[in-house]
C-alpha positions in Angstrom: -8.5 -14.5 -0.8 -9.4 -15.0 -3.9 -8.9 -12.7 -7.0 -11.7 -12.4 -8.3 -13.7 -12.1 -5.6 -10.9 -9.5 -5.0 -11.8 -7.8 -7.7 -15.6 -7.6 -7.3 -15.2 -6.2 -4.5 -12.8 -4.1 -5.3 -15.6 -3.2 -8.5 -18.3 -1.6 -6.0 -16.1 0.3 -2.7 -16.1 3.1 -2.8 -14.2 6.8 -4.1 -12.6 8.4 -1.2 -15.1 12.0 -1.6 -18.6 8.7 -2.4 -17.4 7.9 1.2 -17.1 10.9 3.1 -20.7 12.1 0.8 -22.3 9.4 3.0 -20.2 9.6 6.3 -22.9 10.2 9.3 -19.7 10.6 11.3 -16.9 13.0 12.1 -17.3 14.4 8.1 -16.0 18.2 9.0 -12.7 16.2 10.4 -12.4 14.2 7.5 -13.0 16.6 4.9 -10.7 18.5 7.4 -8.0 16.2 7.0 -8.4 15.7 3.7 -7.6 19.3 2.5 -5.1 19.2 4.3 -2.9 16.9 4.2 1.0 16.6 1.8 2.9 14.5 -0.1 5.8 14.7 0.4 8.3 14.9 -2.5 10.7 11.6 -1.6 6.7 9.5 -1.1 6.3 10.3 -4.6 9.3 9.1 -6.7 9.0 5.9 -4.5 5.7 4.9 -5.7 7.0 6.3 -9.3 10.2 3.3 -8.9 7.8 0.6 -8.4 6.1 0.3 -11.7 2.9 -0.9 -13.1 -0.2 -0.5 -11.2 -0.9 -0.3 -7.5 -5.0 -0.6 -6.1 -5.7 -0.2 -2.2 -8.8 -1.3 -0.9 -9.2 -0.4 2.6 -11.6 -1.5 5.4 -12.3 1.1 7.3 -16.0 3.2 9.5 -16.6 7.1 9.9 -16.6 6.4 13.3 -13.0 5.2 13.7 -9.9 7.6 14.7 -7.3 6.0 12.9 -9.1 5.5 10.1 -9.5 9.3 10.0 -6.0 10.5 10.8 -4.2 7.7 8.2 -7.3 7.0 5.1 -7.2 10.8 4.0 -3.3 11.1 3.9 -3.5 8.1 1.8 -6.2 9.6 -0.6 -4.1 12.1 -1.0 -1.0 9.7 -2.0 -3.4 7.4 -5.0 -5.0 11.2 -5.9 -0.4 12.2 -6.6 0.2 9.0 -7.6 -0.7 8.1 -11.0 0.0 5.0 -10.4 -1.8 4.2 -6.9 -5.7 3.9 -6.9 -8.0 3.4 -3.8 -11.0 2.4 -3.1 -12.9 1.4 0.9 -15.2 -0.4 1.8 -17.4 -1.4 5.1 -15.8 -3.0 7.4 -18.9 -4.2 9.1 -20.5 -5.3 5.3 -17.7 -7.4 5.1 -16.9 -9.6 7.1 -15.1 -12.3 5.8 -13.0 -9.7 4.2 -11.6 -8.9 8.0 -11.7 -11.6 8.9 -8.8 -12.6 7.0 -7.4 -9.8 7.7 -7.1 -9.6 12.2 -4.6 -8.3 13.8 -3.5 -9.6 17.2 -6.9 -12.0 16.8 -8.9 -8.1 16.6 -10.2 -7.1 13.8 -8.8 -3.6 13.7 -8.6 -0.9 11.4 -7.9 0.4 8.8 -6.4 -2.5 7.0 -5.3 -1.9 3.9 -5.1 -4.5 0.9 -2.6 -3.9 -1.9 -3.8 -6.2 -4.8 -1.8 -5.3 -7.9 -2.6 -5.3 -11.6 -4.3 -8.6 -11.6 -5.9 -7.8 -8.9 -4.0 -10.3 -6.3 -2.7 -9.2 -2.7 0.2 -8.5 -2.3 0.8 -7.1 1.0 -1.1 -5.1 3.8 -1.2 -2.6 6.2 -2.9 -1.8 9.5 -4.3 0.1 12.3 -2.2 2.3 12.9 1.6 3.3 12.3 4.4 0.9 14.0 5.7 3.5 16.5 2.0 4.1 17.4 0.7 0.1 17.6 3.9 -0.5 20.0 2.5 1.7 22.2 -0.8 1.7 21.7 -0.4 -2.5 23.0 2.1 -1.8 26.2 1.7 1.0 27.7 -1.3 2.8 25.9 -4.0 -0.2 26.8 -3.3 0.2 30.8 -4.8 4.4 30.0 -8.2 4.8 30.6 -9.8 4.8 27.3 -10.4 8.9 26.8 -6.8 9.5 27.8 -5.5 7.2 26.0 -7.1 7.9 22.5 -6.1 11.8 23.5 -2.1 10.4 23.2 -3.0 8.7 19.9 -4.7 11.9 18.5 -1.9 13.4 19.9 0.5 11.9 18.5 -1.0 11.4 14.3 -0.7 15.6 15.5 2.6 15.7 15.9 3.2 12.8 13.4 1.7 14.4 10.5 1.5 12.1 9.0 5.4 11.0 7.5 5.1 7.8 9.4 1.8 6.5 7.9 3.5 7.4 4.0 6.8 6.0 5.0 5.1 3.1 5.9 2.9 1.8 2.7 5.9 2.9 0.6 7.6 0.4 1.8 5.0 -1.7 1.4 4.1 -1.1 -2.0 7.6 -1.5 -2.5 8.1 -5.0 -0.8 4.8 -5.6 -3.1 6.2 -5.0 -6.4 9.8 -6.2 -5.1 7.4 -10.3 -4.4 5.4 -8.9 -8.0 8.2 -9.1 -10.1 9.3 -12.6 -12.0 13.7 -13.1 -11.2 15.8 -12.0 -13.2 16.5 -14.8 -16.1 20.7 -15.2 -15.6 22.9 -13.8 -18.3 24.0 -16.3 -20.9 27.9 -17.2 -19.9 30.1 -15.1 -22.3 31.9 -17.6 -25.2 35.7 -17.1 -25.6 35.9 -15.3 -28.9 36.6 -17.4 -31.6 40.2 -18.3 -33.6 39.3 -16.9 -37.2 39.2 -20.2 -39.4 42.9 -20.3 -40.8 43.7 -19.6 -43.9 43.0 -22.4 -47.2 47.1 -22.4 -49.3 45.9 -21.1 -53.0 46.2 -23.3 -54.7 48.9 -24.4 -57.4 48.3 -24.8 -60.9 50.3 -27.3 -62.7 52.7 -26.6 -64.8 
């Protein structure tokens, strides 16, 4: 997807506060999880070392359980990291954008599109931490829906956002590495030159 389109989507997207204020579902839960979100100093140090500015464009819906357990952490991260911003768009109003970022053929959310300063796409993350995702698509699918969702909520409560923040920081580090131009090779050091031979004094003829 072109950078012009992504820049326009980002410009028209909502801040976290705007999304929550307009939410029709889970409003109290969105606010509570954001209020309790904590970002370790180690994660902030990793982001400070990235260089440049980074924008997170998140495909989201307020009813999504994975979103409510991860997006408040991302919002807190963007509040604390000076070089990271976050905006949200509704998945169901941006299906073309969603269909360009499917997970195993599914419109799974949240999905974070990582943009650089020029709005070029540099990476992505979603819809949930990798360990939990592997459980969901293996053991989790064998459980009835309500049991599966209950175990997912328990996992998020135990993890306290550590996996989400670590994986997102890793995605940003890889994005920064891919965006950096390759280092120019150092010119070969020339051997020191010998001083020019001294010119003998001219002896005047008698």
